[in-house]
ZAGUDREN-241323 format. One record per atom (N, C-alpha, C): residue in one letter; x, y, z. Coordinates in steps of 0.05 Angstrom, whole numbers, plus 5000, padded with zeros to 4 digits. Example, Ala and Ser with C-alpha at 12.3 -4.5 7.8 and 13.67 -1.06 7.14 Angstrom:
REM ZAGUDREN-241323
<node residuo="a" x="5264" y="4886" z="5156"/>
<node residuo="a" x="5246" y="4910" z="5156"/>
<node residuo="a" x="5264" y="4934" z="5156"/>
<node residuo="s" x="5257" y="4955" z="5142"/>
<node residuo="s" x="5273" y="4979" z="5143"/>
<node residuo="s" x="5258" y="5001" z="5157"/>
This chain:
REM ZAGUDREN-241323
<node residuo="m" x="1595" y="2316" z="2714"/>
<node residuo="m" x="1605" y="2291" z="2724"/>
<node residuo="m" x="1571" y="2281" z="2725"/>
<node residuo="d" x="1553" y="2299" z="2735"/>
<node residuo="d" x="1520" y="2295" z="2742"/>
<node residuo="d" x="1512" y="2285" z="2714"/>
<node residuo="n" x="1516" y="2305" z="2690"/>
<node residuo="n" x="1504" y="2293" z="2667"/>
<node residuo="n" x="1509" y="2265" z="2661"/>
<node residuo="w" x="1532" y="2256" z="2662"/>
<node residuo="w" x="1541" y="2238" z="2656"/>
<node residuo="w" x="1535" y="2212" z="2672"/>
<node residuo="a" x="1529" y="2212" z="2691"/>
<node residuo="a" x="1526" y="2203" z="2710"/>
<node residuo="a" x="1490" y="2184" z="2709"/>
<node residuo="a" x="1479" y="2207" z="2704"/>
<node residuo="a" x="1446" y="2210" z="2698"/>
<node residuo="a" x="1441" y="2193" z="2673"/>
<node residuo="l" x="1466" y="2192" z="2653"/>
<node residuo="l" x="1468" y="2180" z="2629"/>
<node residuo="l" x="1468" y="2150" z="2624"/>
<node residuo="f" x="1477" y="2142" z="2647"/>
<node residuo="f" x="1487" y="2122" z="2649"/>
<node residuo="f" x="1466" y="2108" z="2667"/>
<node residuo="a" x="1453" y="2114" z="2685"/>
<node residuo="a" x="1430" y="2108" z="2705"/>
<node residuo="a" x="1404" y="2105" z="2677"/>
<node residuo="a" x="1399" y="2129" z="2664"/>
<node residuo="a" x="1374" y="2124" z="2646"/>
<node residuo="a" x="1388" y="2100" z="2623"/>
<node residuo="g" x="1405" y="2095" z="2622"/>
<node residuo="g" x="1414" y="2072" z="2596"/>
<node residuo="g" x="1411" y="2039" z="2625"/>
<node residuo="f" x="1422" y="2043" z="2644"/>
<node residuo="f" x="1411" y="2030" z="2661"/>
<node residuo="f" x="1384" y="2009" z="2665"/>
<node residuo="i" x="1370" y="2035" z="2667"/>
<node residuo="i" x="1348" y="2035" z="2668"/>
<node residuo="i" x="1324" y="2023" z="2640"/>
<node residuo="v" x="1337" y="2029" z="2628"/>
<node residuo="v" x="1324" y="2023" z="2592"/>
<node residuo="v" x="1341" y="1997" z="2591"/>
<node residuo="y" x="1364" y="1987" z="2596"/>
<node residuo="y" x="1363" y="1954" z="2590"/>
<node residuo="y" x="1349" y="1937" z="2609"/>
<node residuo="s" x="1342" y="1948" z="2635"/>
<node residuo="s" x="1328" y="1930" z="2652"/>
<node residuo="s" x="1314" y="1937" z="2640"/>
<node residuo="a" x="1289" y="1958" z="2635"/>
<node residuo="a" x="1260" y="1951" z="2621"/>
<node residuo="a" x="1255" y="1931" z="2601"/>
<node residuo="i" x="1278" y="1926" z="2581"/>
<node residuo="i" x="1276" y="1917" z="2561"/>
<node residuo="i" x="1273" y="1882" z="2573"/>
<node residuo="g" x="1288" y="1878" z="2590"/>
<node residuo="g" x="1292" y="1848" z="2607"/>
<node residuo="g" x="1267" y="1842" z="2615"/>
<node residuo="i" x="1247" y="1865" z="2633"/>
<node residuo="i" x="1234" y="1855" z="2639"/>
<node residuo="i" x="1207" y="1858" z="2618"/>
<node residuo="i" x="1204" y="1874" z="2597"/>
<node residuo="i" x="1181" y="1879" z="2586"/>
<node residuo="i" x="1185" y="1847" z="2561"/>
<node residuo="r" x="1207" y="1840" z="2547"/>
<node residuo="r" x="1210" y="1816" z="2525"/>
<node residuo="r" x="1197" y="1796" z="2539"/>
<node residuo="p" x="1197" y="1790" z="2560"/>
<node residuo="p" x="1174" y="1756" z="2569"/>
<node residuo="p" x="1145" y="1765" z="2564"/>
<node residuo="a" x="1138" y="1777" z="2579"/>
<node residuo="a" x="1117" y="1795" z="2579"/>
<node residuo="a" x="1096" y="1796" z="2546"/>
<node residuo="l" x="1114" y="1811" z="2541"/>
<node residuo="l" x="1105" y="1820" z="2509"/>
<node residuo="l" x="1102" y="1777" z="2493"/>
<node residuo="g" x="1121" y="1770" z="2498"/>
<node residuo="g" x="1118" y="1740" z="2488"/>
<node residuo="g" x="1098" y="1728" z="2498"/>
<node residuo="e" x="1090" y="1730" z="2520"/>
<node residuo="e" x="1065" y="1716" z="2520"/>
<node residuo="e" x="1038" y="1736" z="2523"/>
<node residuo="i" x="1041" y="1758" z="2518"/>
<node residuo="i" x="1016" y="1767" z="2505"/>
<node residuo="i" x="1014" y="1761" z="2472"/>
<node residuo="m" x="1034" y="1758" z="2470"/>
<node residuo="m" x="1030" y="1758" z="2438"/>
<node residuo="m" x="1026" y="1724" z="2427"/>
<node residuo="d" x="1030" y="1707" z="2450"/>
<node residuo="d" x="1017" y="1674" z="2458"/>
<node residuo="d" x="1038" y="1664" z="2427"/>
<node residuo="k" x="1068" y="1672" z="2445"/>
<node residuo="k" x="1094" y="1656" z="2434"/>
<node residuo="k" x="1097" y="1636" z="2445"/>
<node residuo="a" x="1104" y="1611" z="2425"/>
<node residuo="a" x="1098" y="1585" z="2432"/>
<node residuo="a" x="1127" y="1583" z="2449"/>
<node residuo="l" x="1122" y="1564" z="2470"/>
<node residuo="l" x="1149" y="1555" z="2493"/>
<node residuo="l" x="1170" y="1533" z="2475"/>
<node residuo="e" x="1197" y="1549" z="2482"/>
<node residuo="e" x="1217" y="1524" z="2466"/>
<node residuo="e" x="1228" y="1521" z="2496"/>
<node residuo="n" x="1222" y="1500" z="2516"/>
<node residuo="n" x="1242" y="1497" z="2537"/>
<node residuo="n" x="1239" y="1461" z="2548"/>
<node residuo="k" x="1246" y="1462" z="2567"/>
<node residuo="k" x="1245" y="1436" z="2574"/>
<node residuo="k" x="1215" y="1423" z="2578"/>
<node residuo="l" x="1202" y="1432" z="2578"/>
<node residuo="l" x="1170" y="1432" z="2581"/>
<node residuo="l" x="1159" y="1418" z="2555"/>
<node residuo="l" x="1173" y="1429" z="2535"/>
<node residuo="l" x="1164" y="1419" z="2512"/>
<node residuo="l" x="1170" y="1388" z="2499"/>
<node residuo="e" x="1187" y="1382" z="2502"/>
<node residuo="e" x="1206" y="1356" z="2506"/>
<node residuo="e" x="1192" y="1332" z="2524"/>
<node residuo="e" x="1193" y="1344" z="2547"/>
<node residuo="e" x="1179" y="1326" z="2571"/>
<node residuo="e" x="1152" y="1316" z="2562"/>
<node residuo="v" x="1134" y="1341" z="2551"/>
<node residuo="v" x="1101" y="1332" z="2533"/>
<node residuo="v" x="1111" y="1311" z="2511"/>
<node residuo="r" x="1131" y="1318" z="2497"/>
<node residuo="r" x="1127" y="1300" z="2466"/>
<node residuo="r" x="1135" y="1271" z="2481"/>
<node residuo="k" x="1153" y="1272" z="2495"/>
<node residuo="k" x="1165" y="1244" z="2518"/>
<node residuo="k" x="1131" y="1237" z="2518"/>
<node residuo="i" x="1122" y="1246" z="2545"/>
<node residuo="i" x="1103" y="1236" z="2553"/>
<node residuo="i" x="1076" y="1223" z="2531"/>
<node residuo="a" x="1066" y="1236" z="2511"/>
<node residuo="a" x="1058" y="1237" z="2495"/>
<node residuo="a" x="1069" y="1208" z="2478"/>
<node residuo="a" x="1092" y="1211" z="2472"/>
<node residuo="a" x="1101" y="1188" z="2457"/>
<node residuo="a" x="1104" y="1157" z="2477"/>
<node residuo="a" x="1104" y="1169" z="2493"/>
<node residuo="a" x="1111" y="1138" z="2514"/>
<node residuo="a" x="1080" y="1115" z="2520"/>
<node residuo="k" x="1060" y="1125" z="2513"/>
<node residuo="k" x="1048" y="1118" z="2504"/>
<node residuo="k" x="1046" y="1090" z="2478"/>
<node residuo="k" x="1033" y="1069" z="2482"/>
<node residuo="k" x="1046" y="1054" z="2462"/>
<node residuo="k" x="1025" y="1048" z="2435"/>
<node residuo="e" x="1007" y="1067" z="2435"/>
<node residuo="e" x="0986" y="1065" z="2406"/>
<node residuo="e" x="1004" y="1089" z="2388"/>
<node residuo="v" x="1010" y="1108" z="2400"/>
<node residuo="v" x="1029" y="1134" z="2398"/>
<node residuo="v" x="1055" y="1116" z="2376"/>
<node residuo="k" x="1050" y="1121" z="2353"/>
<node residuo="k" x="1075" y="1112" z="2339"/>
<node residuo="k" x="1094" y="1141" z="2332"/>
<node residuo="r" x="1085" y="1156" z="2337"/>
<node residuo="r" x="1103" y="1181" z="2327"/>
<node residuo="r" x="1087" y="1204" z="2342"/>
<node residuo="v" x="1111" y="1229" z="2355"/>
<node residuo="v" x="1098" y="1263" z="2351"/>
<node residuo="v" x="1103" y="1272" z="2339"/>
<node residuo="e" x="1082" y="1282" z="2325"/>
<node residuo="e" x="1095" y="1293" z="2302"/>
<node residuo="e" x="1094" y="1330" z="2305"/>
<node residuo="k" x="1077" y="1341" z="2321"/>
<node residuo="k" x="1085" y="1370" z="2317"/>
<node residuo="k" x="1075" y="1376" z="2351"/>
<node residuo="c" x="1081" y="1398" z="2362"/>
<node residuo="c" x="1070" y="1396" z="2388"/>
<node residuo="c" x="1084" y="1432" z="2393"/>
<node residuo="f" x="1062" y="1443" z="2397"/>
<node residuo="f" x="1067" y="1475" z="2413"/>
<node residuo="f" x="1054" y="1472" z="2441"/>
<node residuo="i" x="1059" y="1496" z="2458"/>
<node residuo="i" x="1056" y="1494" z="2480"/>
<node residuo="i" x="1043" y="1527" z="2486"/>
<node residuo="c" x="1025" y="1536" z="2496"/>
<node residuo="c" x="1021" y="1568" z="2494"/>
<node residuo="c" x="1024" y="1568" z="2531"/>
<node residuo="k" x="1028" y="1597" z="2536"/>
<node residuo="k" x="1032" y="1599" z="2574"/>
<node residuo="k" x="1008" y="1612" z="2565"/>
<node residuo="m" x="0982" y="1624" z="2582"/>
<node residuo="m" x="0967" y="1635" z="2582"/>
<node residuo="m" x="0963" y="1632" z="2616"/>
<node residuo="r" x="0973" y="1665" z="2627"/>
<node residuo="r" x="0977" y="1676" z="2658"/>
<node residuo="r" x="0996" y="1650" z="2667"/>
<node residuo="f" x="0981" y="1631" z="2688"/>
<node residuo="f" x="1002" y="1617" z="2697"/>
<node residuo="f" x="0996" y="1588" z="2689"/>
<node residuo="d" x="0981" y="1578" z="2674"/>
<node residuo="d" x="0969" y="1559" z="2661"/>
<node residuo="d" x="0980" y="1550" z="2638"/>
<node residuo="y" x="0994" y="1526" z="2624"/>
<node residuo="y" x="0997" y="1517" z="2597"/>
<node residuo="y" x="0976" y="1504" z="2585"/>
<node residuo="f" x="0977" y="1504" z="2550"/>
<node residuo="f" x="0953" y="1501" z="2537"/>
<node residuo="f" x="0970" y="1482" z="2515"/>
<node residuo="v" x="0970" y="1458" z="2512"/>
<node residuo="v" x="0985" y="1443" z="2487"/>
<node residuo="v" x="0974" y="1436" z="2470"/>
<node residuo="d" x="0980" y="1442" z="2447"/>
<node residuo="d" x="0972" y="1431" z="2422"/>
<node residuo="d" x="0991" y="1414" z="2409"/>
<node residuo="i" x="0980" y="1390" z="2401"/>
<node residuo="i" x="0994" y="1362" z="2396"/>
<node residuo="i" x="0985" y="1350" z="2367"/>
<node residuo="h" x="0999" y="1337" z="2349"/>
<node residuo="h" x="0997" y="1327" z="2337"/>
<node residuo="h" x="1010" y="1296" z="2344"/>
<node residuo="i" x="0994" y="1277" z="2340"/>
<node residuo="i" x="0999" y="1246" z="2345"/>
<node residuo="i" x="0990" y="1228" z="2321"/>
<node residuo="e" x="1008" y="1215" z="2320"/>
<node residuo="e" x="1010" y="1191" z="2296"/>
<node residuo="e" x="1001" y="1163" z="2305"/>
<node residuo="v" x="0983" y="1150" z="2297"/>
<node residuo="v" x="0979" y="1122" z="2306"/>
<node residuo="v" x="0975" y="1110" z="2282"/>
<node residuo="d" x="0961" y="1082" z="2282"/>
<node residuo="d" x="0962" y="1066" z="2263"/>
<node residuo="d" x="0940" y="1072" z="2241"/>
<node residuo="a" x="0950" y="1080" z="2226"/>
<node residuo="a" x="0932" y="1085" z="2200"/>
<node residuo="a" x="0905" y="1055" z="2204"/>
<node residuo="d" x="0907" y="1040" z="2210"/>
<node residuo="d" x="0884" y="1026" z="2206"/>
<node residuo="d" x="0859" y="1028" z="2225"/>
<node residuo="l" x="0871" y="1040" z="2242"/>
<node residuo="l" x="0850" y="1037" z="2264"/>
<node residuo="l" x="0819" y="1053" z="2266"/>
<node residuo="t" x="0804" y="1039" z="2279"/>
<node residuo="t" x="0774" y="1049" z="2274"/>
<node residuo="t" x="0775" y="1082" z="2278"/>
<node residuo="v" x="0754" y="1095" z="2282"/>
<node residuo="v" x="0750" y="1122" z="2286"/>
<node residuo="v" x="0747" y="1117" z="2313"/>
<node residuo="a" x="0740" y="1103" z="2327"/>
<node residuo="a" x="0731" y="1101" z="2355"/>
<node residuo="a" x="0753" y="1091" z="2373"/>
<node residuo="d" x="0763" y="1074" z="2360"/>
<node residuo="d" x="0793" y="1063" z="2375"/>
<node residuo="d" x="0813" y="1091" z="2375"/>
<node residuo="g" x="0812" y="1103" z="2350"/>
<node residuo="g" x="0833" y="1127" z="2358"/>
<node residuo="g" x="0822" y="1154" z="2370"/>
<node residuo="h" x="0794" y="1155" z="2375"/>
<node residuo="h" x="0775" y="1181" z="2391"/>
<node residuo="h" x="0790" y="1165" z="2424"/>
<node residuo="l" x="0797" y="1136" z="2423"/>
<node residuo="l" x="0793" y="1127" z="2454"/>
<node residuo="l" x="0828" y="1135" z="2458"/>
<node residuo="i" x="0841" y="1134" z="2441"/>
<node residuo="i" x="0866" y="1141" z="2436"/>
<node residuo="i" x="0878" y="1167" z="2449"/>
<node residuo="v" x="0862" y="1195" z="2432"/>
<node residuo="v" x="0866" y="1212" z="2435"/>
<node residuo="v" x="0858" y="1228" z="2461"/>
<node residuo="h" x="0837" y="1211" z="2475"/>
<node residuo="h" x="0823" y="1217" z="2498"/>
<node residuo="h" x="0852" y="1211" z="2519"/>
<node residuo="a" x="0855" y="1189" z="2514"/>
<node residuo="a" x="0881" y="1179" z="2535"/>
<node residuo="a" x="0905" y="1187" z="2541"/>
<node residuo="a" x="0912" y="1203" z="2512"/>
<node residuo="a" x="0934" y="1220" z="2519"/>
<node residuo="a" x="0932" y="1245" z="2524"/>
<node residuo="k" x="0905" y="1259" z="2521"/>
<node residuo="k" x="0896" y="1279" z="2540"/>
<node residuo="k" x="0901" y="1287" z="2562"/>
<node residuo="d" x="0885" y="1261" z="2576"/>
<node residuo="d" x="0876" y="1257" z="2606"/>
<node residuo="d" x="0909" y="1255" z="2613"/>
<node residuo="h" x="0923" y="1243" z="2605"/>
<node residuo="h" x="0951" y="1235" z="2614"/>
<node residuo="h" x="0966" y="1259" z="2610"/>
<node residuo="l" x="0974" y="1278" z="2592"/>
<node residuo="l" x="0979" y="1301" z="2597"/>
<node residuo="l" x="0970" y="1318" z="2621"/>
<node residuo="i" x="0950" y="1315" z="2622"/>
<node residuo="i" x="0939" y="1342" z="2644"/>
<node residuo="i" x="0944" y="1321" z="2666"/>
<node residuo="k" x="0941" y="1303" z="2681"/>
<node residuo="k" x="0946" y="1291" z="2695"/>
<node residuo="k" x="0970" y="1296" z="2701"/>
<node residuo="y" x="0999" y="1295" z="2679"/>
<node residuo="y" x="1026" y="1290" z="2686"/>
<node residuo="y" x="1033" y="1317" z="2699"/>
<node residuo="n" x="1021" y="1340" z="2695"/>
<node residuo="n" x="1030" y="1362" z="2694"/>
<node residuo="n" x="1005" y="1382" z="2706"/>
<node residuo="k" x="0998" y="1390" z="2732"/>
<node residuo="k" x="0970" y="1404" z="2742"/>
<node residuo="k" x="0978" y="1431" z="2722"/>
<node residuo="k" x="1003" y="1440" z="2717"/>
<node residuo="k" x="0995" y="1470" z="2699"/>
<node residuo="k" x="0988" y="1471" z="2674"/>
<node residuo="i" x="0982" y="1446" z="2664"/>
<node residuo="i" x="0968" y="1444" z="2642"/>
<node residuo="i" x="0944" y="1434" z="2640"/>
<node residuo="r" x="0925" y="1463" z="2628"/>
<node residuo="r" x="0904" y="1459" z="2629"/>
<node residuo="r" x="0886" y="1449" z="2614"/>
<node residuo="d" x="0894" y="1450" z="2588"/>
<node residuo="d" x="0887" y="1432" z="2572"/>
<node residuo="d" x="0893" y="1429" z="2551"/>
<node residuo="a" x="0886" y="1402" z="2536"/>
<node residuo="a" x="0912" y="1399" z="2519"/>
<node residuo="a" x="0894" y="1379" z="2483"/>
<node residuo="l" x="0894" y="1398" z="2471"/>
<node residuo="l" x="0890" y="1390" z="2442"/>
<node residuo="l" x="0903" y="1375" z="2431"/>
<node residuo="v" x="0894" y="1349" z="2423"/>
<node residuo="v" x="0906" y="1329" z="2411"/>
<node residuo="v" x="0898" y="1321" z="2375"/>
<node residuo="h" x="0916" y="1323" z="2365"/>
<node residuo="h" x="0904" y="1324" z="2336"/>
<node residuo="h" x="0914" y="1295" z="2328"/>
<node residuo="i" x="0897" y="1273" z="2311"/>
<node residuo="i" x="0907" y="1247" z="2310"/>
<node residuo="i" x="0915" y="1248" z="2277"/>
<node residuo="e" x="0923" y="1232" z="2277"/>
<node residuo="e" x="0940" y="1238" z="2245"/>
<node residuo="e" x="0952" y="1207" z="2237"/>
<node residuo="p" x="0947" y="1192" z="2205"/>
<node residuo="p" x="0958" y="1164" z="2206"/>
<node residuo="p" x="0982" y="1171" z="2204"/>
<node residuo="y" x="0994" y="1141" z="2220"/>
<node residuo="y" x="1022" y="1136" z="2207"/>
<node residuo="y" x="1028" y="1119" z="2191"/>
<node residuo="f" x="1038" y="1120" z="2175"/>
<node residuo="f" x="1052" y="1104" z="2152"/>
<node residuo="f" x="1071" y="1097" z="2147"/>
<node residuo="l" x="1081" y="1069" z="2150"/>
<node residuo="l" x="1111" y="1068" z="2143"/>
<node residuo="l" x="1126" y="1073" z="2120"/>
<node residuo="g" x="1143" y="1085" z="2122"/>
<node residuo="g" x="1166" y="1106" z="2095"/>
<node residuo="g" x="1152" y="1117" z="2091"/>
């Protein structure tokens, strides 16, 4: 009976270890987050009137901070200077929105109708 109890305990330990190691491995391997923070970041970026659409959005967690990589589409007829101002405003807004966002890399793309 002791052998069966030891086998059961060993199985429980392995199961628990997998549950602990899996999220840590995700962070080590720079796994993109798929949670409510991702949707919130997309909504915050899209709320700016100059942003026509959020094309892509990735969030990576490093230690206790988040790093955002986002592609936004703006009017294709804007000047480079205007696009640059929009990108910086979007970045500042994201970092101000959530103090755990350490940095945001905002890519600008042209928005075309249709």
